[in-house]
C-alpha positions in Angstrom: 146.7 191.8 209.2 144.8 195.0 209.2 144.3 196.7 205.8 144.1 200.5 205.4 140.8 202.1 204.4 142.5 203.8 201.4 143.7 200.5 200.0 140.3 198.9 200.5 138.7 201.8 198.6 141.1 201.5 195.7 140.5 197.8 195.4 136.7 198.3 195.6 137.0 200.9 192.8 138.4 198.2 190.5 135.6 195.7 191.1 132.5 195.6 188.8 130.0 196.2 191.6 127.5 193.5 190.4 127.2 192.4 194.1 126.7 188.8 192.8 128.5 187.0 195.7 130.2 184.6 193.3 133.5 185.5 195.0 132.2 184.0 198.2 131.6 187.3 200.1 128.5 189.3 200.8 129.2 192.1 198.3 132.0 193.7 196.4 133.2 195.8 199.3 133.5 192.7 201.5 135.6 191.1 198.8 137.8 194.2 198.6 138.4 194.0 202.3 139.3 190.3 202.0 141.8 191.0 199.2 143.4 193.9 201.1 143.9 191.8 204.2 145.4 188.9 202.2 142.5 186.6 203.0 141.2 186.2 199.4 142.9 185.9 196.0 142.5 188.4 193.2 141.0 185.9 190.8 137.6 185.3 192.3 135.5 187.8 190.3 133.8 186.2 187.3 132.0 189.4 186.1 135.3 191.3 186.1 137.2 188.3 184.6 140.7 188.9 183.2 140.4 192.7 183.1 139.7 193.0 186.8 142.4 190.4 187.7 145.0 192.4 185.7 144.0 195.7 187.3 144.2 194.1 190.8 147.5 192.5 189.9 149.0 195.9 188.9 147.7 197.6 192.0 148.8 195.1 194.5 151.9 193.8 192.8 150.6 190.2 192.9 150.9 187.8 190.0 148.0 187.7 187.6 146.2 184.4 187.7 143.4 182.8 185.6 139.9 182.8 187.1 139.6 180.4 190.0 138.8 176.9 188.9 135.7 176.6 191.2 134.0 179.6 189.4 132.2 179.7 186.1 133.1 182.5 183.7 130.5 185.0 182.6 131.4 185.9 178.9 128.1 187.6 178.2 126.5 190.4 180.2 122.8 189.9 180.9 119.9 191.2 182.9 116.9 189.3 184.2 113.3 189.3 183.1 110.2 188.3 185.0 107.4 186.6 183.1 104.2 188.5 184.1 102.0 185.5 183.2 103.6 183.3 185.8 104.7 185.7 188.5 102.7 185.1 191.7 103.9 188.2 193.6 105.7 186.4 196.3 108.3 189.2 196.7 111.1 186.7 197.3 113.0 188.1 194.3 112.7 191.6 195.6 114.2 190.6 198.9 117.1 188.9 197.2 118.0 191.7 194.8 121.1 193.6 196.1 120.4 196.8 194.1 116.7 197.3 194.3 116.2 196.5 190.6 112.9 194.6 191.1 109.7 196.4 192.0 106.3 195.1 193.0 103.9 194.4 195.8 102.8 191.2 197.5 100.4 189.2 195.3 101.0 191.6 192.4 103.2 191.1 189.3 106.8 192.2 189.7 108.9 194.0 187.1 112.6 194.4 186.6 114.3 197.8 186.2 116.7 196.9 183.4 118.9 200.0 183.9 119.5 198.9 187.5 119.9 195.2 187.1 123.5 194.0 187.4 122.8 190.4 186.3 123.8 189.0 189.7 121.2 186.2 189.3 120.6 186.2 193.1 116.8 186.4 192.4 116.7 183.1 190.5 117.1 180.5 193.3 114.3 182.0 195.5 111.7 182.1 192.8 109.2 179.3 193.5 107.7 179.2 190.0 110.8 179.7 187.9 109.4 182.8 186.1 112.7 184.7 185.9 114.9 184.3 182.8 118.2 185.8 181.6 118.3 188.3 178.7 121.7 189.0 177.1 122.9 192.6 176.8 125.1 193.7 173.9 126.6 196.7 175.6 129.6 195.7 177.8 129.8 196.5 181.5 131.3 200.0 182.0 132.6 202.1 184.8 129.3 204.1 184.9 127.4 200.8 185.4 129.7 199.9 188.3 129.1 203.3 189.9 125.4 202.8 189.6 125.6 199.3 191.1 127.6 200.5 194.1 125.3 203.5 194.7 122.1 201.4 194.6 123.6 198.7 196.8 124.7 201.2 199.4 121.3 202.9 199.4 119.6 199.5 200.0 122.0 198.7 202.8 121.4 202.0 204.5 117.6 201.5 204.2 117.8 198.1 205.7 120.0 199.2 208.5 117.6 202.0 209.3 114.7 199.5 209.6 116.5 197.2 212.0 115.3 197.7 215.5 117.7 199.2 217.9 117.9 197.4 221.2 116.8 199.5 224.1 119.4 200.2 226.8 118.9 198.0 229.9 117.7 200.1 232.9 120.1 200.4 235.7 118.5 199.7 239.1 119.4 202.1 241.9 120.9 199.3 243.9 123.1 198.2 241.1 124.3 201.7 240.6 125.5 202.1 244.2 129.2 201.6 244.7 130.5 198.4 246.3 132.2 198.5 249.7 135.2 196.1 249.3 135.5 195.6 253.0 132.2 193.8 253.4 131.8 192.5 249.8 128.3 193.8 249.3 126.5 197.0 248.4 126.3 199.8 250.9 123.0 201.4 251.7 124.5 204.8 251.7 127.9 206.1 250.5 130.2 208.5 252.2 133.4 210.2 251.1 134.7 210.3 254.7 136.6 207.2 255.9 135.4 207.6 259.5 131.8 206.9 258.4 132.6 203.4 257.0 131.7 201.7 260.3 128.3 203.3 260.3 127.7 202.0 256.7 128.6 198.5 257.9 126.0 198.7 260.7 123.3 199.9 258.3 124.1 197.0 255.9 123.9 194.4 258.7 120.6 195.9 259.8 119.3 195.6 256.3 120.4 192.0 256.1 118.5 191.2 259.3 115.4 192.9 258.0 115.6 190.9 254.7 116.0 187.7 256.5 112.9 188.3 258.6 110.9 188.9 255.5 112.2 186.1 253.3 110.9 182.7 254.5 113.7 180.8 252.7 116.3 182.7 254.6 114.5 182.5 257.9 114.1 178.7 257.7 117.7 178.1 256.7 118.1 175.9 259.8 116.9 172.3 259.4 115.8 172.1 263.0 113.7 175.2 262.5 112.0 173.8 259.4 111.2 170.6 261.2 109.7 172.5 264.2 107.5 174.6 261.9 106.3 171.6 260.0 105.4 169.8 263.2 103.4 172.8 264.4 101.5 173.0 261.2 100.6 169.3 261.2 99.5 169.6 264.8 97.0 172.3 263.9 95.5 170.2 261.1 92.1 168.6 262.0 91.6 165.1 260.9 88.9 164.6 258.3 85.7 163.1 259.7 84.5 160.0 257.8 81.2 160.4 256.0 78.3 158.4 257.5 77.4 155.3 255.7 74.4 155.6 253.4 71.3 153.7 254.8 
């Protein structure tokens, strides 16, 4: 079932845009696509909790359900903090952050931009020294925060997409680009729009085959008898090795 772009957009607008992947999808937009297509239920967003479930239920006409049992609720909003005394500058948290809320350089201390952090916690598992902690935030998540989360995530995705190498187009050889003559099942050396010249094209192709056979030893020696004759002639020309005189 294919969902319309407009419906996906409306669903995406109701999601909190933390990009936390707790729903099981890569980001909030991917979850919106899954909901619109009927692939995912509307109760798989812990940051949005009951408010998001109710909004999705009203939009889609689906029954409101409690948060899925395999997900942990998030009653308190929080951001992350990096301990500067223990940070080793490995950049793993930077690579994991979906909204570019962590800044730093390799082997230098990293810092968190609290106004960008969505509390997704994706930076916690990669940290090899456990120097990232959670800091509660009193102000609840608002629509402006969701807009910021979506914008920063989209900018990051566009930047990463621009850095991905574009595969170079495969060159087309002149032989492969020539049209195929169905009457002989191989490529013609020259093409003609006039039917009366087809016979000439066949002659040229057969001559090309003969020339190729004369140059390729594997084709020229296709006959077993011919191979045996060549090997016998080569062995006949080989001079036997003279034994060394015995040392006195």
